[in-house]
Structure formats: C-alpha cells, structure tokens
C-alpha positions as CSV (number, residue, x, y, z in Angstrom):
1,M,-57.3,74.5,-1.2
2,L,-57.6,77.7,-4.6
3,L,-55.5,76.0,-6.4
4,T,-58.1,73.2,-7.1
5,G,-58.8,74.0,-10.7
6,I,-54.8,73.3,-11.5
7,V,-54.9,69.8,-9.1
8,N,-58.3,69.7,-11.3
9,F,-56.8,70.3,-14.6
10,I,-53.7,68.2,-13.6
11,N,-56.0,65.2,-13.0
12,K,-57.6,65.7,-15.9
13,Q,-54.3,65.0,-17.8
14,I,-53.0,62.1,-16.1
15,K,-57.0,60.3,-17.0
16,A,-56.3,61.3,-21.8
17,T,-52.4,59.8,-21.3
18,Q,-50.3,57.0,-21.5
19,D,-47.5,58.9,-21.1
20,Q,-45.5,57.4,-18.0
21,Q,-43.4,59.7,-17.6
22,L,-45.6,63.4,-18.0
23,I,-48.3,60.6,-15.6
24,S,-44.6,60.6,-13.3
25,V,-44.3,64.6,-13.3
26,L,-47.7,65.5,-12.8
27,Q,-48.6,63.6,-10.1
28,T,-45.2,65.2,-8.0
29,V,-46.2,68.4,-9.0
30,R,-50.0,67.6,-7.7
31,R,-48.6,66.0,-4.7
32,M,-46.0,69.9,-4.2
33,L,-49.7,71.6,-4.4
34,E,-51.9,69.4,-2.2
35,E,-49.3,69.3,0.6
36,S,-50.4,72.3,2.6
37,D,-51.3,73.3,6.1
38,D,-52.0,76.7,5.3
39,G,-54.8,76.1,2.0
40,R,-53.3,79.1,0.4
41,N,-49.6,76.4,-1.0
42,I,-48.1,79.4,-1.4
43,A,-44.9,77.1,-0.7
44,Q,-45.7,74.1,-2.6
45,L,-46.2,76.8,-5.5
46,Q,-43.2,77.7,-5.2
47,R,-41.5,74.3,-5.0
48,A,-43.7,72.7,-8.0
49,I,-42.6,76.2,-10.3
50,L,-39.0,75.1,-9.5
51,Y,-39.5,71.5,-10.5
52,L,-41.0,72.6,-13.6
53,H,-38.3,75.3,-14.1
54,K,-35.8,71.8,-14.0
55,I,-37.2,70.3,-16.9
56,P,-36.8,71.0,-20.9
57,I,-39.9,72.3,-21.3
58,K,-41.4,73.4,-25.0
59,S,-41.5,77.4,-25.0
60,M,-44.3,77.1,-27.5
61,G,-46.3,75.2,-24.8
62,F,-46.0,77.9,-22.9
63,F,-49.5,80.2,-23.7
64,S,-52.3,77.6,-24.3
65,S,-55.1,79.1,-22.5
66,A,-56.7,76.3,-21.0
67,L,-55.9,76.8,-18.1
68,G,-57.0,81.0,-18.2
69,D,-60.8,80.6,-17.1
70,I,-59.5,78.8,-13.7
71,L,-57.1,80.7,-12.8
72,K,-57.5,82.8,-9.3
73,E,-55.3,85.5,-7.4
74,E,-53.5,84.5,-4.3
75,E,-51.3,85.8,-1.7
76,R,-48.1,85.9,-3.2
77,S,-44.2,85.2,-0.9
78,T,-41.0,86.1,-1.9
79,F,-39.5,83.0,-4.1
80,D,-37.1,81.3,-1.9
81,V,-35.1,79.2,-4.6
82,D,-32.6,77.9,-2.2
83,K,-34.5,76.4,0.4
84,A,-36.8,75.1,-2.5
85,S,-34.3,73.9,-4.1
86,Q,-32.3,71.9,-1.6
87,E,-35.8,70.1,-1.2
88,H,-36.1,69.5,-4.6
89,K,-32.4,68.0,-5.3
90,K,-33.1,66.1,-1.7
91,N,-36.6,64.6,-2.2
92,L,-37.2,65.3,-6.5
93,P,-35.8,63.1,-9.6
94,L,-34.7,65.7,-12.0
95,V,-36.4,64.7,-15.6
96,P,-33.8,64.1,-18.8
97,E,-35.1,65.6,-22.1
98,S,-35.1,62.5,-23.8
99,A,-37.7,61.2,-21.1
100,L,-40.0,63.8,-23.0
101,S,-42.6,63.4,-25.8
102,D,-44.2,66.4,-27.4
103,E,-47.5,65.7,-25.6
104,A,-45.2,66.1,-22.3
105,R,-43.5,68.9,-23.2
106,R,-47.0,70.4,-25.0
107,V,-48.9,69.9,-21.2
108,L,-46.2,70.5,-18.9
109,G,-45.3,74.2,-21.0
110,S,-48.9,74.3,-20.3
111,L,-49.3,73.6,-16.9
112,T,-46.1,75.8,-15.8
113,M,-47.6,78.9,-17.5
114,A,-50.5,78.1,-15.1
115,L,-48.4,78.1,-12.4
116,M,-46.7,81.5,-13.4
117,R,-49.8,82.8,-14.0
118,H,-51.3,82.5,-10.3
119,Y,-47.6,82.9,-8.6
120,K,-47.9,86.2,-9.6
121,P,-50.7,88.5,-11.8
122,L,-50.3,88.9,-15.7
123,A,-50.8,92.5,-17.3
124,W,-51.4,90.8,-20.6
125,S,-49.8,88.0,-22.7
126,Y,-49.0,87.5,-26.1
127,A,-48.2,84.6,-28.5
128,Y,-46.7,86.7,-31.8
129,P,-48.5,84.9,-35.3
130,L,-47.1,83.3,-37.8
131,G,-46.9,83.2,-41.1
132,Q,-47.8,80.9,-43.6
133,D,-44.5,79.7,-44.3
134,G,-44.2,78.6,-39.9
135,Q,-42.2,81.7,-38.8
136,V,-42.8,84.9,-37.4
137,M,-42.1,87.9,-39.4
138,N,-42.6,91.8,-39.0
139,D,-39.4,94.4,-39.5
140,P,-37.8,94.2,-36.1
141,I,-37.1,90.2,-36.7
142,G,-36.2,91.1,-40.9
143,E,-33.7,93.5,-40.3
144,W,-32.5,90.5,-36.9
145,Q,-32.8,87.7,-39.7
146,A,-30.6,89.6,-42.3
147,Q,-28.0,90.4,-39.9
148,C,-27.8,87.1,-39.0
149,M,-27.4,85.7,-42.1
150,V,-23.7,87.2,-43.2
151,V,-21.5,84.6,-41.3
152,S,-18.8,86.3,-39.1
153,E,-15.1,86.6,-40.2
154,S,-14.1,85.3,-37.0
155,R,-15.3,82.4,-34.4
156,D,-13.9,84.2,-31.1
157,K,-17.2,85.4,-29.8
158,A,-19.5,82.4,-30.7
159,Y,-16.7,80.1,-29.2
160,R,-16.1,82.7,-25.8
161,D,-20.3,82.6,-25.5
162,F,-20.5,78.8,-25.4
163,K,-17.5,78.3,-22.3
164,R,-19.8,80.8,-21.0
165,D,-23.5,80.1,-21.5
166,I,-24.8,79.4,-24.3
167,T,-25.6,75.1,-24.3
168,L,-25.2,72.5,-27.1
169,S,-27.9,70.3,-26.2
170,G,-27.8,71.0,-23.3
171,E,-24.3,70.6,-22.2
172,K,-21.9,73.5,-20.8
173,S,-18.2,73.4,-22.8
174,T,-15.1,74.6,-21.5
175,S,-12.5,74.5,-23.8
176,D,-12.6,75.0,-27.7
177,A,-12.0,71.3,-28.6
178,E,-14.9,70.6,-26.7
179,V,-17.0,73.0,-28.5
180,T,-16.6,72.0,-32.1
181,K,-16.8,68.9,-31.1
182,K,-20.4,69.1,-30.2
183,I,-21.3,71.2,-33.2
184,E,-20.2,68.4,-35.2
185,T,-22.6,66.0,-33.0
186,L,-25.1,68.0,-33.4
187,V,-25.4,68.6,-36.5
188,A,-24.6,65.2,-37.6
189,G,-28.1,64.5,-35.7
190,A,-29.8,66.9,-37.6
191,I,-31.2,64.2,-40.0
192,S,-33.2,67.0,-41.7
193,Y,-30.6,68.9,-43.8
194,P,-28.5,66.9,-46.9
195,E,-25.4,65.7,-46.1
196,G,-23.5,68.5,-48.6
197,D,-25.2,71.2,-45.9
198,K,-23.5,69.9,-43.3
199,E,-20.6,71.7,-43.6
200,K,-22.5,75.0,-44.6
201,L,-24.4,74.3,-40.6
202,I,-21.2,74.0,-38.6
203,Q,-19.7,76.7,-40.1
204,W,-22.4,79.3,-39.7
205,L,-22.5,77.5,-35.9
206,Q,-18.6,78.0,-34.9
207,H,-18.8,81.7,-36.3
208,N,-23.1,82.4,-35.6
209,G,-23.8,80.9,-33.0
210,S,-23.8,83.5,-30.3
211,Q,-26.0,85.0,-28.2
212,E,-25.7,87.8,-31.0
213,N,-29.3,85.5,-31.6
214,N,-31.4,86.5,-29.0
215,R,-31.1,90.1,-30.6
216,F,-34.1,90.9,-32.3
217,L,-35.4,90.9,-28.5
218,D,-33.5,94.2,-28.4
219,L,-34.7,95.2,-32.4
220,L,-38.4,94.3,-30.9
221,I,-38.2,97.0,-27.6
222,A,-36.0,100.1,-30.1
223,S,-38.7,99.9,-32.1
224,G,-41.7,100.3,-29.8
225,H,-43.4,96.6,-30.1
226,F,-43.9,96.9,-25.7
227,S,-44.1,100.7,-25.0
228,S,-45.6,104.1,-26.8
229,L,-43.4,106.8,-28.6
230,E,-44.7,109.1,-25.8
231,Q,-42.9,107.1,-23.1
232,G,-39.9,107.6,-25.8
233,G,-36.5,105.0,-26.6
234,A,-36.6,102.1,-25.5
235,T,-34.0,99.9,-24.5
236,L,-33.3,96.7,-22.2
237,Y,-31.7,97.4,-19.1
238,K,-31.0,94.5,-16.3
239,V,-32.7,91.3,-18.1
240,K,-31.6,87.3,-17.0
241,N,-31.1,84.5,-19.5
242,I,-32.8,81.6,-18.5
243,K,-32.0,79.0,-21.2
244,Q,-29.7,79.7,-24.5
245,N,-29.2,76.6,-25.5
246,W,-28.4,75.0,-29.5
247,L,-30.2,71.1,-29.7
248,V,-32.0,69.5,-32.4
249,E,-35.8,68.8,-32.8
250,H,-37.5,67.3,-35.6
251,G,-34.5,66.8,-37.5
252,K,-33.6,70.7,-37.2
253,I,-31.2,72.8,-35.4
254,C,-33.0,74.8,-33.4
255,F,-32.3,77.5,-30.5
256,D,-34.4,77.6,-27.5
257,Y,-34.0,81.3,-25.7
258,D,-35.4,81.9,-22.4
259,I,-35.2,85.7,-20.4
260,I,-36.7,87.1,-17.8
261,I,-36.2,91.3,-18.3
262,N,-36.2,92.6,-14.9
263,S,-36.5,96.4,-16.4
264,I,-36.5,98.8,-19.4
265,S,-34.9,102.3,-20.4
266,F,-36.7,105.1,-21.7
267,E,-35.3,107.9,-23.1
268,K,-37.1,111.2,-24.0
269,N,-35.5,114.0,-24.4
270,Y,-32.4,113.6,-23.2
271,E,-34.0,112.4,-19.9
272,R,-33.7,108.7,-19.6
273,T,-36.4,106.9,-17.0
274,F,-36.5,103.3,-15.5
275,L,-39.7,100.8,-15.1
276,Y,-38.6,97.5,-13.0
277,A,-39.8,95.3,-11.0
278,V,-38.2,95.6,-7.3
279,S,-38.0,92.8,-5.5
280,D,-41.2,92.5,-3.7
281,G,-42.9,92.0,-6.7
282,K,-44.5,95.3,-7.8
283,I,-43.4,97.3,-10.7
284,S,-41.6,100.7,-10.4
285,I,-40.6,103.9,-12.0
286,T,-37.2,105.9,-11.7
287,D,-35.1,107.7,-13.5
288,D,-31.9,107.1,-10.6
289,P,-30.3,104.0,-12.6
290,E,-28.4,103.0,-9.1
291,K,-32.0,103.0,-7.3
292,V,-32.5,99.9,-9.4
293,K,-29.5,97.9,-9.2
294,K,-30.3,98.4,-5.6
295,E,-33.6,97.3,-5.2
296,I,-33.2,94.3,-7.8
297,T,-30.2,92.9,-6.0
298,V,-31.3,89.0,-5.5
299,R,-29.2,86.3,-4.3
300,E,-26.6,84.1,-6.1
301,G,-28.8,81.1,-7.7
302,Q,-32.3,83.2,-7.1
303,L,-34.4,84.5,-10.2
304,P,-34.9,88.0,-10.3
305,P,-38.0,89.9,-10.7
306,Y,-40.1,89.6,-13.3
307,L,-40.8,92.4,-15.7
308,M,-41.6,90.1,-19.0
309,R,-40.6,87.1,-19.8
310,V,-39.7,86.1,-23.2
311,T,-39.8,82.8,-24.6
312,A,-38.8,81.7,-28.5
313,K,-37.4,79.2,-30.6
314,M,-35.7,79.6,-33.2
315,E,-35.0,77.1,-36.3
316,L,-32.0,77.0,-39.2
317,A,-32.6,76.3,-43.1
318,V,-30.8,76.8,-45.9
319,D,-32.3,78.8,-48.0
320,E,-31.8,78.5,-52.7
321,S,-28.7,80.9,-52.4
322,G,-26.8,78.2,-49.9
323,K,-26.6,80.5,-47.1
324,I,-27.9,79.3,-43.3
325,K,-31.2,81.4,-42.6
326,P,-33.0,81.3,-39.3
327,S,-36.0,81.6,-38.7
328,I,-37.9,82.2,-35.6
329,V,-41.1,80.0,-35.2
330,A,-42.2,80.4,-31.9
331,L,-42.2,84.1,-29.8
332,N,-43.8,84.4,-26.8
333,V,-44.4,87.0,-23.8
334,L,-45.2,87.7,-20.5
335,N,-46.1,91.4,-19.0
336,F,-46.1,91.9,-15.7
337,S,-46.5,95.8,-16.6
338,E,-49.4,98.0,-17.0
339,K,-47.5,100.4,-17.9
340,L,-46.0,98.2,-21.5
341,L,-48.4,97.7,-24.4
342,S,-49.0,94.4,-26.1
343,P,-47.9,93.7,-30.0
344,E,-51.5,92.6,-30.7
345,R,-51.8,96.3,-31.9
346,L,-48.9,96.2,-34.7
347,D,-50.8,92.9,-36.5
348,Q,-52.0,94.8,-39.5
349,Q,-48.0,95.8,-40.3
350,V,-46.9,94.8,-43.1
351,P,-43.7,92.9,-42.6
352,R,-40.7,92.6,-44.5
353,P,-40.0,89.9,-46.9
354,S,-37.2,87.5,-44.6
355,G,-33.9,87.2,-45.3
356,R,-33.5,90.3,-47.0
357,I,-29.5,92.2,-47.0
C-alpha cells in the first residue's frame, strides 16, 4: 500500500496521545486509508481529505514537515466531492470545534497537509516567518495593516459580508440583528482584553469585519511575492474562499482565512495572460479569459482545481493609542505550479514598521 508511511505516522500519533477525540479521528482516517481493493487508495484518500476538511484544524499546523520525507507520488483522479460528501454524511461523525485540543488541531493539520501533498504534488510550500513581535510583517502586509486600522464610516459592507460568506464562531448570519448579537457574544468571550476596550472591538468588527481583511493577499500578489517582474503585473483572477471565520482563540479575537487560488493574471506591455489549474489537475497558460472560465467549471459543492492554497490567521490587538490593530500571526502557502516563485527569496527584505499610516 503506497500510503503505508502515512498510516504508520497515524499509528505513532495514536500511541503518543491521551486525547480520545484525536484518537477517534485518527482511527477514522486510518480506516479510510486501509480500505482499498486496488492498493492505491485513491477513493479513500479523497474521502479522508474531505473528512478532515470538515474539521476546524489550526492553519499553523498545515506546514509541519514531519511527514515530508515519507510522501511518494501516486496516480491521481478527479476529487468526486459529491459522492464523498454523501458517504461522509451517511457514515462519519462530524467533529465539533469545541472538542478539539490544540494538540489535535496541530496533528490533524499536519495530516491534512500530508494527504493534500499525496493527492497532488507541490512545487513548493512556504510558511512566512514571524518577527520578534509574533507577527508576519513586510511592505504589502504593512500597507494592509495600516488600511485596516482606519475604521470605515459605514457598517453596510461588513454586515453584507457577514450575511453572505463570513462566519462568526463558525456560524452564518441571516439578519443584521443576528450579526450584532453574534459580534457582541464573540467579544464578550474574548477574555484577553480589558473591559474598557471591548466596545472598541465591537465597533471595529461591525465596521471593518468584512472581506477587506483578506486583501493582504491581493497586495502580496501584486507586489511580486510569487512572481517575477518579467512575468508582468500579477493579480488574482479566479479564487474560492473556503473559510472566513471570526472566532475567539486563547482569549483573543482571531480571523481564520483559507482560500483556493485557481488562476492568476499577468499583464505586461498591455497584454494579459492567465496561469491557471485546469480540471484534470494540470497547470496551463492562455491569453483567453473565456478559456479559463470554461476549463475550470466545477459542479456545485465541488472544490476547484488548485493553483495555490493559502491559509492565514489574523489576530486583533489594541495599540497604545487605543486603535484596533490587526496582525497576521500565521501565513502559509501551498503552490502547485513551477511558474510561480517562493517568497523565500525575499526573506532579506526590510519590512516597514507595523501600523504606520
């Protein structure tokens, strides 16, 4: 069985932990990987990935290298999410977020990363380093941070996003009143902040808790973090947000972000090209945007093919002047194209001071 290394890793984790919830999940994944009639475990691999996608795992755990040396390539097929989802609902228990310990999130994050790499080979992965203040900082993120510290005059956009695709403690909202109540409940449970700061946090979330909090990725793309000047100016083209969730973690208000990037456009000398992942998992280049739209069409509920996947965690703080300051405390990138460059080459870049406006 080609997934023997991962099964061995699972067995090792089961022996090393006393966490019964973690043991239960690991046993479920192990059973999936062992149930195979062809020795290649494609269907079981797909089911295991879908199962773990249903669990709120900690994004910082995605990039553990513990399994890196045991992974080998195998044949891949289209991820039949519809079929796997039906199996999941019929046979597998959902795991509530409150049941997961930090250890479980770390281990399951590493396991998810390993299965994703086995399902589709990576060109590279990169975890942005943290500074001494515990945050990711560079010029684009400094610009994003400064923009986010300016409180919007209206709360319309934030409330619209909360009712559309941003969740609060993992729950969707259907009305303005529901959004307000959930924000107040969220902030009330954030015990790391003085009571005198909580009204500021409520106001900030009501006005600034929108999708603008993920714009740091647009700025990183545009500034050439993943491409060269020779390729031209880069912008996101087709993406799918997997998770945009406000929650309380260790007493602090955090924003978990998970996105699949299917395509990036490059413009040079007024000519535009598109780098994208097609439905069979291969990477293609074209100058025809309609071709991109046609070739990445997926069924409802199905994940689009990956060009890149980015996970991030943002954390709110109150600075010395009393302003709410968001900081990125984890930022991880999976890339499946040899055409894109790793930000590791920019490690020597001198970051701009955080929070500068």
